[in-house]
Residue frames as qw, qx, qy, qz and C-alpha x, y, z in Angstrom:
[[0.781, -0.429, -0.419, -0.173, 102.05, 128.38, 201.53],
 [0.679, -0.120, -0.418, 0.592, 105.20, 128.51, 203.66],
 [0.123, 0.191, -0.156, 0.961, 105.09, 132.29, 204.04],
 [0.523, -0.458, -0.318, -0.644, 101.33, 132.18, 204.62],
 [0.756, -0.354, -0.520, 0.182, 102.07, 129.90, 207.57],
 [0.453, -0.067, -0.318, 0.830, 104.44, 132.47, 209.08],
 [0.127, -0.306, -0.110, -0.937, 102.11, 135.40, 208.45],
 [0.634, -0.460, -0.433, -0.446, 99.29, 133.57, 210.24],
 [0.556, -0.082, -0.669, 0.487, 101.29, 132.85, 213.42],
 [0.009, -0.053, 0.377, -0.925, 100.27, 136.10, 215.19],
 [0.582, -0.159, -0.218, -0.767, 96.63, 135.35, 214.38],
 [0.810, -0.109, -0.534, -0.215, 96.74, 131.86, 215.88],
 [0.469, 0.163, -0.720, 0.485, 99.04, 131.55, 218.86],
 [0.154, -0.251, 0.429, -0.854, 96.95, 133.49, 221.40],
 [0.661, -0.250, -0.315, -0.633, 93.56, 131.75, 221.28],
 [0.799, -0.250, -0.547, 0.020, 94.29, 128.66, 223.41],
 [0.574, -0.114, -0.443, 0.679, 96.37, 130.68, 225.89],
 [0.126, -0.716, -0.170, -0.665, 94.14, 133.67, 226.60],
 [0.676, -0.718, -0.156, -0.059, 93.98, 132.91, 230.36],
 [0.790, -0.252, -0.004, 0.559, 97.78, 132.55, 230.62],
 [0.370, 0.439, 0.141, 0.807, 98.48, 135.68, 228.56],
 [0.314, -0.802, -0.185, -0.473, 96.14, 137.65, 230.79],
 [0.771, -0.600, -0.086, 0.194, 98.04, 136.41, 233.84],
 [0.706, -0.002, 0.076, 0.704, 101.45, 137.28, 232.38],
 [0.172, 0.493, 0.172, 0.836, 100.31, 140.78, 231.39],
 [0.133, -0.286, -0.631, 0.709, 98.45, 141.21, 234.69],
 [0.368, 0.044, -0.142, -0.918, 95.18, 142.15, 233.01],
 [0.675, 0.121, 0.525, -0.504, 91.72, 140.62, 232.90],
 [0.504, 0.160, 0.813, 0.243, 90.63, 137.81, 230.60],
 [0.395, 0.798, 0.452, -0.061, 88.26, 140.16, 228.79],
 [0.030, -0.864, 0.269, 0.426, 91.12, 142.61, 228.15],
 [0.287, -0.314, 0.797, 0.429, 93.07, 140.00, 226.17],
 [0.414, 0.482, 0.767, 0.085, 89.87, 138.91, 224.42],
 [0.217, 0.905, 0.181, -0.318, 89.39, 142.56, 223.47],
 [0.143, -0.645, 0.559, 0.501, 92.87, 142.70, 221.93],
 [0.339, 0.038, 0.883, 0.321, 92.12, 139.63, 219.83],
 [0.341, 0.720, 0.591, -0.126, 88.77, 141.07, 218.81],
 [0.110, 0.886, -0.114, -0.436, 90.45, 144.28, 217.67],
 [0.220, -0.424, 0.751, 0.456, 93.11, 142.35, 215.77],
 [0.382, 0.328, 0.852, 0.143, 90.41, 140.26, 214.12],
 [0.271, 0.842, 0.422, -0.200, 88.55, 143.42, 213.17],
 [0.229, -0.606, 0.330, 0.687, 91.61, 145.05, 211.62],
 [0.324, 0.126, 0.773, 0.530, 90.64, 143.54, 208.29],
 [0.235, 0.792, 0.501, -0.259, 87.69, 145.92, 208.11],
 [0.070, 0.839, -0.200, -0.501, 90.08, 148.35, 206.44],
 [0.652, -0.019, 0.654, 0.384, 91.12, 145.78, 203.80],
 [0.509, 0.737, 0.406, 0.185, 89.49, 147.70, 200.90],
 [0.093, -0.946, 0.175, 0.255, 91.87, 150.59, 201.63],
 [0.409, -0.496, 0.666, 0.378, 94.64, 148.36, 200.28],
 [0.749, 0.496, 0.438, -0.035, 92.83, 147.50, 197.04],
 [0.474, 0.870, -0.136, -0.014, 94.90, 149.94, 194.94],
 [0.386, -0.741, 0.537, 0.120, 98.19, 148.90, 196.57],
 [0.635, -0.114, 0.722, 0.250, 98.75, 145.58, 194.83],
 [0.594, 0.709, 0.373, 0.077, 97.20, 146.91, 191.60],
 [0.175, 0.969, -0.174, 0.002, 99.67, 149.79, 191.51],
 [0.217, -0.742, 0.635, 0.003, 102.80, 148.17, 192.96],
 [0.594, 0.260, -0.748, -0.145, 102.26, 144.54, 192.02],
 [0.859, -0.413, -0.196, -0.230, 101.26, 141.56, 194.15],
 [0.816, 0.025, -0.360, 0.452, 104.83, 140.51, 194.98],
 [0.214, 0.392, -0.285, 0.848, 105.89, 143.91, 196.29],
 [0.552, -0.510, -0.013, -0.659, 102.74, 144.09, 198.39],
 [0.925, -0.266, -0.272, 0.009, 103.47, 140.70, 199.92],
 [0.622, 0.196, -0.351, 0.672, 107.02, 141.84, 200.69],
 [0.148, -0.520, 0.154, -0.827, 105.64, 144.93, 202.42],
 [0.778, -0.454, -0.130, -0.414, 103.35, 142.78, 204.59],
 [0.903, -0.121, -0.302, 0.282, 106.13, 140.41, 205.63],
 [0.369, 0.372, -0.290, 0.801, 108.39, 143.38, 206.43],
 [0.432, -0.549, 0.064, -0.713, 105.66, 144.74, 208.69],
 [0.910, -0.313, -0.251, -0.101, 105.49, 141.34, 210.39],
 [0.728, 0.106, -0.355, 0.577, 109.23, 141.44, 211.19],
 [0.052, 0.447, -0.216, 0.867, 109.04, 144.98, 212.59],
 [0.647, -0.484, -0.064, -0.585, 105.96, 144.19, 214.69],
 [0.915, -0.195, -0.334, 0.112, 107.47, 140.99, 216.05],
 [0.534, 0.226, -0.359, 0.732, 110.61, 142.85, 217.09],
 [0.223, -0.489, 0.128, -0.833, 108.57, 145.54, 218.83],
 [0.817, -0.405, -0.187, -0.365, 106.55, 142.93, 220.72],
 [0.850, -0.047, -0.380, 0.362, 109.75, 141.22, 221.88],
 [0.343, 0.306, -0.303, 0.835, 111.29, 144.46, 223.15],
 [0.281, -0.239, 0.251, -0.895, 108.21, 145.83, 224.93],
 [0.352, -0.240, -0.903, -0.062, 106.36, 143.01, 226.78],
 [0.136, 0.199, 0.498, -0.833, 103.65, 145.27, 228.25],
 [0.371, 0.528, 0.745, -0.165, 99.90, 145.25, 227.70],
 [0.290, 0.811, 0.040, -0.506, 99.77, 148.55, 225.77],
 [0.058, 0.551, -0.696, -0.457, 102.55, 147.37, 223.45],
 [0.299, 0.102, 0.947, 0.052, 100.90, 143.95, 223.12],
 [0.410, 0.672, 0.497, -0.365, 97.69, 145.64, 222.03],
 [0.290, 0.801, -0.221, -0.475, 99.33, 147.82, 219.38],
 [0.079, -0.424, 0.844, 0.320, 101.61, 145.06, 218.08],
 [0.394, 0.240, 0.886, -0.047, 98.79, 142.54, 217.71],
 [0.442, 0.764, 0.307, -0.356, 96.68, 145.03, 215.73],
 [0.140, 0.751, -0.482, -0.430, 99.67, 145.97, 213.55],
 [0.189, -0.220, 0.933, 0.212, 100.36, 142.30, 212.82],
 [0.471, 0.481, 0.705, -0.224, 96.68, 141.79, 212.03],
 [0.387, 0.816, -0.044, -0.426, 96.92, 144.51, 209.37],
 [0.007, -0.558, 0.759, 0.336, 100.04, 142.86, 207.93],
 [0.399, 0.107, 0.910, -0.018, 98.12, 139.59, 207.71],
 [0.492, 0.689, 0.428, -0.318, 95.32, 141.25, 205.76],
 [0.249, 0.795, -0.355, -0.426, 97.68, 142.96, 203.32],
 [0.130, -0.364, 0.891, 0.238, 99.50, 139.71, 202.62],
 [0.440, 0.254, 0.852, -0.127, 96.38, 137.57, 202.29],
 [0.495, 0.740, 0.264, -0.371, 94.53, 139.84, 199.88],
 [0.209, 0.735, -0.521, -0.381, 97.60, 140.25, 197.68],
 [0.239, -0.231, 0.936, 0.117, 98.26, 136.50, 197.65],
 [0.502, 0.438, 0.720, -0.192, 94.67, 135.68, 196.65],
 [0.428, 0.813, -0.017, -0.395, 94.73, 138.32, 193.93],
 [0.025, -0.589, 0.746, 0.309, 98.03, 136.86, 192.69],
 [0.354, 0.063, 0.932, 0.033, 96.41, 133.43, 192.41],
 [0.477, 0.654, 0.480, -0.338, 93.27, 134.87, 190.82],
 [0.277, 0.791, -0.309, -0.451, 95.41, 136.54, 188.16],
 [0.087, 0.545, -0.801, -0.230, 97.46, 133.45, 187.31],
 [0.188, 0.011, 0.980, -0.064, 95.33, 130.34, 187.90],
 [0.375, -0.181, -0.578, -0.702, 92.29, 129.36, 185.80],
 [0.593, -0.309, 0.225, -0.709, 89.00, 128.96, 187.68],
 [0.930, -0.029, -0.276, -0.242, 88.77, 125.21, 187.12],
 [0.760, 0.060, -0.485, 0.429, 92.02, 124.76, 189.11],
 [0.020, -0.624, 0.244, -0.742, 91.75, 127.73, 191.45],
 [0.780, -0.527, -0.034, -0.335, 90.09, 125.77, 194.26],
 [0.930, -0.098, -0.154, 0.319, 93.09, 123.46, 194.56],
 [0.471, 0.469, -0.189, 0.723, 95.55, 126.36, 194.29],
 [0.290, -0.645, 0.170, -0.686, 93.93, 128.43, 197.04],
 [0.900, -0.396, -0.098, -0.152, 93.47, 125.29, 199.14],
 [0.824, 0.110, -0.244, 0.500, 97.22, 124.62, 198.98],
 [0.186, 0.521, -0.221, 0.803, 98.09, 128.19, 199.98],
 [0.531, -0.570, 0.066, -0.623, 95.54, 128.17, 202.79],
 [0.863, -0.167, -0.434, 0.198, 97.18, 125.10, 204.32],
 [0.338, 0.352, -0.378, 0.787, 99.27, 127.83, 205.90],
 [0.488, -0.533, 0.044, -0.690, 96.33, 128.65, 208.17],
 [0.924, -0.338, -0.106, -0.147, 96.24, 125.21, 209.78],
 [0.793, 0.184, -0.316, 0.487, 100.01, 124.71, 209.69],
 [0.055, 0.587, -0.287, 0.755, 100.44, 127.94, 211.65],
 [0.701, -0.507, 0.138, -0.483, 98.34, 126.47, 214.44],
 [0.966, -0.018, -0.217, 0.142, 100.22, 123.16, 214.29],
 [0.560, 0.356, -0.329, 0.672, 103.41, 125.14, 214.90],
 [0.097, -0.547, 0.225, -0.800, 102.15, 127.79, 217.29],
 [0.764, -0.493, -0.176, -0.376, 100.03, 125.65, 219.63],
 [0.889, -0.291, -0.206, 0.287, 102.81, 123.53, 221.18],
 [0.551, 0.289, -0.148, 0.769, 105.58, 126.10, 220.64],
 [0.176, -0.629, 0.027, -0.757, 103.67, 129.01, 222.18],
 [0.798, -0.547, -0.173, -0.185, 102.70, 126.86, 225.17],
 [0.839, -0.120, -0.179, 0.499, 106.35, 125.97, 225.80],
 [0.358, 0.395, -0.069, 0.843, 107.63, 129.52, 225.25],
 [0.398, -0.686, -0.093, -0.602, 104.95, 131.05, 227.47],
 [0.862, -0.478, -0.170, 0.020, 105.83, 128.58, 230.20],
 [0.806, -0.110, -0.059, 0.579, 109.59, 129.09, 229.95],
 [0.414, -0.006, 0.081, 0.907, 110.24, 132.61, 228.64],
 [0.139, 0.633, 0.394, -0.652, 106.97, 134.52, 228.26],
 [0.532, 0.769, 0.321, -0.150, 105.50, 136.57, 225.42],
 [0.023, 0.838, -0.398, -0.373, 108.78, 138.19, 224.37],
 [0.382, -0.261, 0.837, 0.292, 110.12, 134.86, 223.12],
 [0.532, 0.522, 0.667, -0.001, 107.03, 134.32, 220.96],
 [0.320, 0.922, 0.074, -0.208, 107.32, 137.72, 219.27],
 [0.177, -0.698, 0.602, 0.346, 111.07, 137.30, 218.77],
 [0.511, 0.043, 0.832, 0.211, 110.42, 134.00, 217.00],
 [0.473, 0.748, 0.459, -0.073, 107.86, 135.67, 214.74],
 [0.091, 0.914, -0.229, -0.322, 110.35, 138.43, 213.84],
 [0.315, -0.448, 0.766, 0.336, 113.05, 135.93, 212.85],
 [0.504, 0.307, 0.797, 0.131, 110.67, 133.81, 210.77],
 [0.361, 0.870, 0.262, -0.211, 109.33, 136.93, 209.05],
 [0.042, -0.796, 0.461, 0.391, 112.84, 138.01, 208.08],
 [0.379, -0.149, 0.865, 0.292, 113.53, 134.59, 206.57],
 [0.464, 0.588, 0.660, -0.053, 110.18, 134.74, 204.74],
 [0.205, 0.892, -0.052, -0.399, 111.04, 138.14, 203.25],
 [0.119, -0.557, 0.716, 0.403, 114.21, 136.72, 201.73],
 [0.435, 0.143, 0.883, 0.101, 112.31, 133.67, 200.50],
 [0.438, 0.765, 0.429, -0.198, 109.69, 135.72, 198.65],
 [0.085, 0.857, -0.290, -0.417, 112.30, 138.05, 197.21],
 [0.159, -0.469, 0.801, 0.336, 114.39, 135.21, 195.80],
 [0.249, 0.071, 0.956, 0.137, 111.81, 132.64, 194.69],
 [0.390, 0.623, 0.603, -0.310, 108.39, 134.13, 193.90],
 [0.410, 0.372, 0.489, 0.674, 107.99, 135.15, 190.22],
 [0.042, -0.321, -0.153, 0.934, 107.63, 138.89, 189.94],
 [0.238, 0.666, 0.679, 0.197, 104.59, 140.62, 188.50],
 [0.116, -0.083, 0.059, 0.988, 104.12, 144.05, 187.03],
 [0.367, 0.536, 0.498, -0.574, 100.78, 145.87, 187.03],
 [0.146, 0.036, 0.707, 0.691, 99.19, 145.42, 183.61],
 [0.135, 0.656, 0.726, -0.155, 95.61, 146.45, 184.30],
 [0.181, 0.739, 0.320, 0.564, 93.96, 149.47, 182.80],
 [0.188, 0.349, -0.327, 0.858, 94.80, 152.76, 184.54],
 [0.556, -0.510, -0.091, -0.649, 91.44, 152.86, 186.34],
 [0.886, -0.275, -0.370, 0.045, 92.51, 149.78, 188.26],
 [0.655, 0.007, -0.323, 0.683, 95.52, 151.63, 189.64],
 [0.096, -0.655, -0.016, -0.749, 93.82, 154.76, 190.85],
 [0.094, -0.193, 0.662, -0.718, 93.31, 155.65, 194.49],
 [0.007, -0.344, -0.929, 0.137, 90.48, 153.85, 196.21],
 [0.301, -0.162, -0.201, -0.918, 87.14, 155.26, 195.12],
 [0.231, 0.119, 0.842, -0.473, 84.43, 154.33, 197.59],
 [0.606, 0.335, -0.017, -0.721, 81.80, 155.00, 194.92],
 [0.414, 0.271, -0.825, -0.275, 82.91, 151.65, 193.49],
 [0.209, 0.032, 0.877, -0.431, 81.04, 150.02, 196.37],
 [0.633, 0.306, 0.063, -0.708, 77.95, 150.53, 194.19],
 [0.514, 0.314, -0.745, -0.287, 79.21, 147.57, 192.16],
 [0.138, 0.021, -0.940, 0.313, 78.87, 145.39, 195.25],
 [0.331, 0.216, 0.527, -0.752, 75.59, 146.83, 196.49],
 [0.620, 0.359, -0.145, -0.682, 73.88, 146.29, 193.15],
 [0.533, 0.256, -0.786, -0.183, 74.96, 142.67, 192.81],
 [0.811, -0.405, 0.034, -0.420, 72.85, 140.23, 194.89],
 [0.931, 0.040, -0.291, 0.215, 75.52, 137.54, 194.74],
 [0.388, 0.440, -0.396, 0.707, 78.14, 139.96, 196.04],
 [0.431, -0.520, 0.226, -0.702, 75.91, 141.09, 198.91],
 [0.943, -0.235, -0.093, -0.216, 75.12, 137.47, 199.80],
 [0.786, 0.243, -0.381, 0.421, 78.82, 136.61, 199.70],
 [0.080, 0.507, -0.398, 0.761, 79.57, 139.40, 202.18],
 [0.696, -0.421, 0.140, -0.565, 76.78, 138.28, 204.52],
 [0.962, 0.003, -0.272, 0.038, 78.06, 134.71, 204.25],
 [0.566, 0.363, -0.447, 0.590, 81.57, 135.79, 205.24],
 [0.227, -0.508, 0.334, -0.761, 80.36, 137.87, 208.20],
 [0.833, -0.310, 0.043, -0.457, 78.03, 135.19, 209.58],
 [0.934, 0.088, -0.316, 0.141, 80.41, 132.25, 209.10],
 [0.451, 0.394, -0.458, 0.657, 83.38, 134.06, 210.66],
 [0.411, -0.520, 0.251, -0.705, 81.29, 135.32, 213.58],
 [0.934, -0.238, -0.066, -0.259, 80.26, 131.79, 214.47],
 [0.851, 0.189, -0.336, 0.355, 83.79, 130.44, 214.18],
 [0.212, 0.517, -0.392, 0.731, 85.31, 133.27, 216.21],
 [0.649, -0.519, 0.122, -0.543, 82.82, 132.77, 219.04],
 [0.981, -0.119, -0.146, 0.041, 84.07, 129.20, 219.33],
 [0.669, 0.360, -0.318, 0.567, 87.74, 130.21, 219.23],
 [0.049, -0.613, 0.282, -0.737, 87.35, 132.90, 221.86],
 [0.674, -0.462, 0.228, -0.529, 85.68, 130.63, 224.43],
 [0.938, 0.025, -0.337, -0.070, 87.00, 127.11, 223.92],
 [0.463, 0.377, -0.601, 0.532, 90.29, 127.61, 225.80],
 [0.288, -0.328, 0.475, -0.764, 88.57, 128.83, 228.97],
 [0.858, -0.094, -0.062, -0.501, 85.85, 126.16, 228.59],
 [0.857, 0.160, -0.478, 0.108, 88.40, 123.33, 228.35],
 [0.212, 0.376, -0.613, 0.661, 90.43, 124.66, 231.27],
 [0.486, -0.249, 0.357, -0.758, 87.29, 124.82, 233.41],
 [0.889, 0.012, -0.086, -0.450, 85.58, 121.62, 232.25],
 [0.955, 0.133, -0.246, 0.102, 88.56, 119.25, 231.96],
 [0.556, -0.785, 0.224, 0.157, 91.22, 120.93, 234.18],
 [0.828, 0.405, 0.039, 0.385, 93.76, 121.01, 231.36],
 [0.495, -0.637, 0.089, 0.584, 97.19, 122.48, 232.18],
 [0.182, 0.818, -0.183, -0.514, 98.87, 125.10, 229.98],
 [0.034, -0.452, 0.781, 0.430, 101.23, 122.89, 227.95],
 [0.324, 0.235, 0.916, 0.030, 98.56, 120.23, 227.47],
 [0.377, 0.738, 0.356, -0.432, 96.13, 122.85, 226.17],
 [0.164, 0.679, -0.474, -0.535, 98.62, 123.68, 223.43],
 [0.108, -0.146, 0.950, 0.254, 98.78, 120.03, 222.40],
 [0.354, 0.489, 0.753, -0.261, 94.99, 119.72, 222.51],
 [0.310, 0.743, 0.004, -0.593, 94.77, 122.67, 220.14],
 [0.050, -0.349, 0.793, 0.498, 96.63, 120.61, 217.53],
 [0.355, 0.373, 0.856, -0.053, 93.36, 118.69, 217.12],
 [0.339, 0.814, 0.234, -0.410, 91.86, 121.84, 215.61],
 [0.059, 0.686, -0.529, -0.496, 94.90, 122.28, 213.37],
 [0.239, -0.081, 0.934, 0.252, 94.72, 118.68, 212.14],
 [0.385, 0.599, 0.675, -0.193, 91.02, 119.11, 211.42],
 [0.248, 0.839, -0.063, -0.480, 91.81, 122.25, 209.44],
 [0.100, -0.440, 0.779, 0.435, 94.42, 120.33, 207.46],
 [0.326, 0.268, 0.903, 0.077, 91.80, 117.72, 206.62],
 [0.326, 0.779, 0.404, -0.352, 89.38, 120.47, 205.62],
 [0.132, 0.773, -0.355, -0.508, 91.96, 122.13, 203.37],
 [0.186, -0.209, 0.901, 0.331, 92.97, 118.81, 201.80],
 [0.387, 0.510, 0.756, -0.139, 89.27, 118.20, 201.17],
 [0.293, 0.843, 0.054, -0.447, 89.11, 121.51, 199.33],
 [0.034, -0.587, 0.669, 0.455, 92.23, 120.67, 197.32],
 [0.206, -0.036, 0.956, 0.205, 90.88, 117.27, 196.32],
 [0.204, 0.502, 0.840, -0.041, 87.14, 117.89, 195.90],
 [0.141, 0.661, 0.233, -0.699, 86.26, 121.53, 195.32],
 [0.222, 0.468, -0.487, -0.703, 87.11, 121.55, 191.62],
 [0.075, -0.014, -0.965, -0.251, 85.52, 118.11, 191.12],
 [0.046, -0.524, -0.844, 0.105, 82.16, 118.23, 192.89],
 [0.010, 0.770, 0.326, 0.549, 81.70, 122.01, 192.68],
 [0.261, 0.191, -0.430, 0.843, 82.81, 124.82, 194.94],
 [0.450, -0.335, 0.026, -0.828, 79.33, 126.01, 195.86],
 [0.847, -0.238, -0.404, -0.251, 78.10, 122.53, 196.75],
 [0.690, -0.016, -0.537, 0.486, 81.11, 121.75, 198.94],
 [0.049, 0.287, -0.300, 0.909, 80.85, 125.15, 200.66],
 [0.618, -0.345, -0.090, -0.701, 77.18, 124.69, 201.59],
 [0.875, -0.176, -0.450, -0.026, 77.66, 121.10, 202.79],
 [0.541, 0.125, -0.504, 0.662, 80.64, 122.12, 204.91],
 [0.178, -0.334, 0.220, -0.899, 78.75, 124.98, 206.58],
 [0.778, -0.313, -0.228, -0.495, 75.84, 122.69, 207.40],
 [0.808, -0.052, -0.518, 0.277, 78.24, 120.15, 208.96],
 [0.277, 0.222, -0.428, 0.831, 79.78, 122.89, 211.12],
 [0.436, -0.367, 0.039, -0.821, 76.39, 124.16, 212.30],
 [0.863, -0.256, -0.383, -0.209, 75.35, 120.66, 213.42],
 [0.692, 0.020, -0.501, 0.519, 78.57, 120.27, 215.39],
 [0.019, -0.348, 0.277, -0.895, 78.17, 123.65, 217.10],
 [0.659, -0.361, -0.117, -0.649, 74.69, 122.62, 218.22],
 [0.911, -0.181, -0.365, -0.055, 75.71, 119.18, 219.52],
 [0.499, 0.394, -0.542, 0.550, 79.03, 119.98, 221.20],
 [0.264, -0.453, 0.446, -0.726, 77.69, 121.31, 224.56],
 [0.843, -0.180, 0.141, -0.488, 75.47, 118.24, 224.98],
 [0.967, 0.164, -0.189, 0.044, 77.76, 115.49, 223.65],
 [0.479, 0.558, -0.469, 0.489, 81.17, 116.83, 224.74],
 [0.701, -0.665, -0.027, -0.255, 80.86, 115.44, 228.25],
 [0.778, -0.467, 0.246, 0.339, 84.42, 114.11, 228.43],
 [0.120, -0.717, 0.412, 0.549, 87.69, 115.17, 226.85],
 [0.350, -0.057, 0.831, 0.429, 87.87, 112.42, 224.21],
 [0.299, 0.648, 0.694, 0.089, 84.36, 113.02, 222.90],
 [0.033, 0.912, 0.095, -0.399, 84.83, 116.77, 223.00],
 [0.221, -0.543, 0.570, 0.576, 88.01, 116.50, 220.95],
 [0.348, 0.223, 0.841, 0.350, 86.30, 114.25, 218.40],
 [0.209, 0.823, 0.520, -0.094, 83.44, 116.73, 218.02],
 [0.074, -0.856, 0.160, 0.486, 85.82, 119.67, 217.70],
 [0.365, -0.242, 0.723, 0.533, 87.78, 117.75, 215.06],
 [0.303, 0.499, 0.761, 0.283, 84.70, 117.24, 212.89],
 [0.038, 0.900, 0.309, -0.306, 83.53, 120.80, 213.55],
 [0.131, -0.766, 0.311, 0.547, 86.72, 122.34, 212.22],
 [0.385, 0.086, 0.774, 0.496, 86.77, 120.14, 209.15],
 [0.203, 0.746, 0.623, 0.117, 83.44, 121.76, 208.29],
 [0.104, -0.914, -0.080, 0.383, 84.49, 125.30, 209.25],
 [0.310, -0.528, 0.501, 0.612, 87.76, 125.23, 207.31],
 [0.349, 0.261, 0.778, 0.453, 86.22, 123.67, 204.21],
 [0.133, 0.842, 0.522, -0.034, 83.42, 126.25, 204.26],
 [0.146, -0.869, 0.102, 0.462, 85.87, 129.15, 204.48],
 [0.327, -0.414, 0.621, 0.580, 88.53, 127.99, 202.02],
 [0.368, 0.361, 0.782, 0.351, 86.16, 126.70, 199.33],
 [0.156, 0.882, 0.406, -0.182, 84.31, 130.00, 199.34],
 [0.233, -0.679, 0.266, 0.643, 87.43, 131.97, 198.36],
 [0.202, -0.073, 0.717, 0.663, 87.77, 130.65, 194.79],
 [0.136, 0.634, 0.755, 0.096, 83.99, 130.76, 194.42],
 [0.041, -0.892, -0.266, 0.363, 83.90, 134.45, 195.30],
 [0.305, -0.418, 0.412, 0.750, 86.75, 135.31, 192.92],
 [0.138, 0.237, 0.745, 0.608, 84.21, 134.82, 190.10],
 [0.050, 0.722, 0.614, -0.317, 81.36, 136.86, 191.58],
 [0.218, 0.951, 0.029, -0.219, 82.78, 140.10, 190.12],
 [0.823, 0.027, 0.242, 0.513, 85.65, 139.10, 187.81],
 [0.359, 0.730, 0.137, 0.565, 85.76, 142.62, 186.36],
 [0.198, -0.791, 0.274, -0.510, 86.45, 143.98, 189.87],
 [0.850, -0.100, -0.500, 0.136, 88.29, 141.02, 191.39],
 [0.385, 0.193, -0.494, 0.755, 90.63, 142.99, 193.66],
 [0.352, -0.323, 0.152, -0.865, 87.71, 144.94, 195.12],
 [0.840, -0.234, -0.306, -0.382, 85.68, 141.77, 195.65],
 [0.759, 0.010, -0.550, 0.349, 88.55, 139.94, 197.35],
 [0.187, 0.206, -0.448, 0.850, 89.39, 142.80, 199.70],
 [0.531, -0.314, -0.013, -0.787, 85.68, 143.25, 200.50],
 [0.869, -0.188, -0.438, -0.132, 85.34, 139.56, 201.38],
 [0.576, 0.064, -0.538, 0.611, 88.40, 139.83, 203.64],
 [0.129, -0.289, 0.241, -0.918, 86.87, 142.90, 205.22],
 [0.733, -0.296, -0.226, -0.569, 83.60, 141.02, 205.78],
 [0.813, -0.110, -0.533, 0.207, 85.46, 138.15, 207.44],
 [0.312, 0.174, -0.450, 0.819, 87.19, 140.71, 209.67],
 [0.444, -0.336, 0.034, -0.830, 83.85, 142.24, 210.63],
 [0.854, -0.229, -0.383, -0.267, 82.61, 138.76, 211.47],
 [0.689, 0.005, -0.543, 0.479, 85.67, 137.94, 213.55],
 [0.040, 0.277, -0.321, 0.905, 85.43, 141.24, 215.39],
 [0.634, -0.314, -0.079, -0.702, 81.74, 140.73, 216.16],
 [0.879, -0.136, -0.452, -0.069, 82.25, 137.08, 217.09],
 [0.529, 0.136, -0.553, 0.629, 85.22, 137.74, 219.37],
 [0.160, -0.260, 0.300, -0.904, 83.39, 140.47, 221.25],
 [0.735, -0.219, -0.174, -0.618, 80.09, 138.62, 221.36],
 [0.800, -0.017, -0.594, 0.085, 81.67, 135.32, 222.42],
 [0.319, 0.148, -0.592, 0.725, 83.39, 136.85, 225.42],
 [0.383, -0.206, 0.191, -0.880, 80.21, 138.59, 226.57],
 [0.820, -0.133, -0.345, -0.438, 78.03, 135.50, 226.15],
 [0.713, 0.038, -0.642, 0.279, 80.51, 133.25, 227.95],
 [0.189, 0.135, -0.530, 0.816, 80.85, 135.67, 230.87],
 [0.367, -0.090, 0.177, -0.909, 77.22, 136.72, 231.24],
 [0.740, -0.085, -0.427, -0.513, 75.04, 133.76, 230.28],
 [0.758, -0.422, 0.380, -0.321, 74.12, 131.14, 232.88],
 [0.867, 0.014, 0.444, 0.227, 75.29, 128.31, 230.62],
 [0.043, 0.801, -0.270, -0.532, 77.86, 130.42, 228.81],
 [0.176, -0.303, 0.815, 0.461, 79.42, 127.83, 226.52],
 [0.328, 0.424, 0.843, 0.051, 76.07, 126.32, 225.52],
 [0.240, 0.852, 0.281, -0.371, 74.63, 129.74, 224.72],
 [0.034, -0.685, 0.474, 0.552, 77.71, 130.64, 222.69],
 [0.243, -0.069, 0.897, 0.362, 77.46, 127.46, 220.63],
 [0.342, 0.630, 0.686, -0.122, 73.78, 128.02, 219.90],
 [0.178, 0.867, -0.036, -0.464, 74.61, 131.47, 218.52],
 [0.140, -0.480, 0.722, 0.478, 77.44, 129.98, 216.41],
 [0.351, 0.240, 0.892, 0.153, 75.08, 127.35, 215.02],
 [0.315, 0.785, 0.465, -0.261, 72.45, 129.92, 214.07],
 [0.073, 0.811, -0.287, -0.505, 74.94, 132.20, 212.35],
 [0.212, -0.296, 0.837, 0.409, 76.41, 129.32, 210.35],
 [0.381, 0.483, 0.788, 0.010, 72.97, 128.21, 209.17],
 [0.240, 0.876, 0.148, -0.392, 72.33, 131.78, 208.02],
 [0.081, -0.633, 0.582, 0.504, 75.61, 131.74, 206.09],
 [0.322, 0.036, 0.906, 0.273, 74.75, 128.47, 204.34],
 [0.358, 0.686, 0.614, -0.157, 71.31, 129.75, 203.34],
 [0.148, 0.861, -0.086, -0.480, 72.62, 133.02, 201.89],
 [0.108, -0.469, 0.736, 0.476, 75.19, 131.26, 199.75],
 [0.327, 0.223, 0.910, 0.125, 72.80, 128.50, 198.61],
 [0.303, 0.742, 0.554, -0.225, 70.04, 130.95, 197.72],
 [0.204, 0.939, 0.044, -0.272, 71.85, 133.88, 196.12],
 [0.146, -0.677, 0.605, 0.394, 75.34, 132.92, 194.88],
 [0.829, 0.419, -0.204, -0.308, 75.45, 131.19, 191.46],
 [0.834, -0.229, 0.452, 0.217, 77.34, 128.00, 190.78],
 [0.270, 0.813, -0.357, -0.374, 80.16, 128.94, 188.39],
 [0.408, -0.305, 0.835, 0.209, 81.49, 125.40, 187.82]]
């Protein structure tokens, strides 16, 4: 969980500060949004790394990812230019994918299904904790020292994380049959295509992540424009999202294995879709908007995290492939959502309202696909 927090920092710090980052790099708002969209889409190549943790072991793969994080953070600190920012953010996005897929496979190998929801929920607290840390810290560092200080901090934390994994995480040796350790064979995608639950799970991941990313890509600019929030205050406001995500993850830890992972996932997605729809009309002042965003992200985070242990049982005979495919689907969704959100916000007459309507529709689609086609394994 601690290392997951560090690995997620590059994925989280930029969203509330897109306008300020664009000013510091002297580029347009859409240019920075494009960088984030590309970073989000980096997970499309996740299946390429399927054989890596099977062949080398989950621990070694996680060490590789954290090493990449340290190198990328150092590069970003040394070269604070837009071209370097672009390449570093994409590189760190790939490191995030490698770490996350290996960590989930590690849990899937070692934790029984009736406790896997709580286990993955605990690890995924790192997603919300990374925002709790990065939102105020990045706002202060951007204001005082600029982007270089943020990347330098990431490099130092990654180095400490590398040592922590090396010394404390129990090692694992590949014990699967040789076929599991071969190079990636894209013909194995037939396993996914022929399984309706697997296809529905991929559609769920794409649709849910698209809706969530649309919100993330536009809310910073919307709050700056609507409520005249200054830079450092925007970082503190973003903690509301992080706290909501903590509540969502704690909900998963406490309830997913008790009431059923599928049921909690569907209910959470429906809650999120309702909040997307209502936010443009009810969020007329800062307090109400923050309350709505808080409830929204409880639903979003619960829907995402609870689905992970559920999907580990869709194809237990090809778990690594299923996990990396789900991560790839989430990356596709984030890439589509980041690009679509920026275009809608810039081009539509009521940009934020239009963006939220699209998010609501995509999340309803996700809930339907999971409810209709994915079995309940509890």
